[in-house]
N, C-alpha and C positions, 0 to 999 in steps of 0.2 A: 385379245386372244386368251389370256389367262383367265379373265372373268368368265368368258364362255366355257372354259374348261371346268371351272368351279360350278357353274350353273348346270352343267351336264351331270354332275355327281348324283343328283336325285334320280337320274335315269339309268344309272349303271346296271341295274338289275335287268334291263332290257337289252343291253349290249351283247353281241356275240362275244364268246370267250377271247378270241384273238384280239379283237378291237379293245376289249376291256384290259387285257394284258398290256397292250401298247400304251393305253391311257395311263395305266399304273406306272409304266416305265417313264412316261413323260412327267407325271406328278413327281416321282422320285428324283428325276434328273433336275427338275426345277429346284427342288429342295437341296439337292447335293451341290448344285452349281452356285448356290446363294443368289439366285436370280429373284427370289422373293424373300421378303422379311416382314417383320412386325405382325400385324393382325393376319395378313394374308398367309404368312408362314404358319402361324398357329392354327388357322383354319385348315390348311393343307395337312398338317400333322394330325389334326383331329379326324379328317376324312380317312386317313390311312388307318389310324387306330380303330375308328368305328368299323371300317370294313373288316379288320381282323377280329374285332371282338364279336361281331354278329355272326361270323362264320356261316355265311349263306352261299357257299359254293363259289359262284362267279365273283361276288364282291370280295371274298377272301383272296382270290387270285389277284385281284386288283391291288389289295393291300400288300401281298407278298412281293409282287413285281415292283411296287413303289419302295418298299422297305429295302429290297435288294440294292436299289440305286443309291440310297443314302445311309446305308448301315454303318459306314465308317464315321458318320457324323452324329449318329443317334445319341451318343454320349453327351452331346451339348444340351440335351433336353432330358434331365433326370426323371421328370414326371412321365415322359413318353417311355423311357426305359422301364420304369415300374409297371406301366400299363402292359408293356410287352411281356414281362415276366409273369403277369397274372392271366395271360390268355392261354387257356388250356389247349386249344387247337395248335398253337405255335409250339407249345411244349411237346405235343404228341407228333406233329408232322414235320417240324423244322427245329429240332433241338440244336443242330449245328449253328444255325443262325443266332439263336439265343446265347449259345456258348461264346460265339464271337463277340457279341455285345458285352457279355459278362467279362471277357478277358480284356477288352478295351477299358471297361470301367475299372478293373483291378489295376491295369497298367497306369491309368491316370491318377489313381489314389496313392500310388507308391512314390 
């Protein structure tokens, strides 16, 4: 099932918005629940950041929905955090989400 979910990533731009948001929530929930690890986890995280970096409307919504699900764990991947802080669309449209990530990182470094 998870393999099929990843295989479908290349077709996300053809998904209706509602289904794409549900898929994003599922991706994020898998990450948040620690149901995937290793290479599969890294691929999942890359799918999310790619979707956010490309900012192509529907794919961006997928990335946002996924990130909302695992935002409390994102500090575990410093390179992902750095990628998020460099995404202009996130800075413009979701500054509260980035602020939440920043606060978690600050609290961990204290």
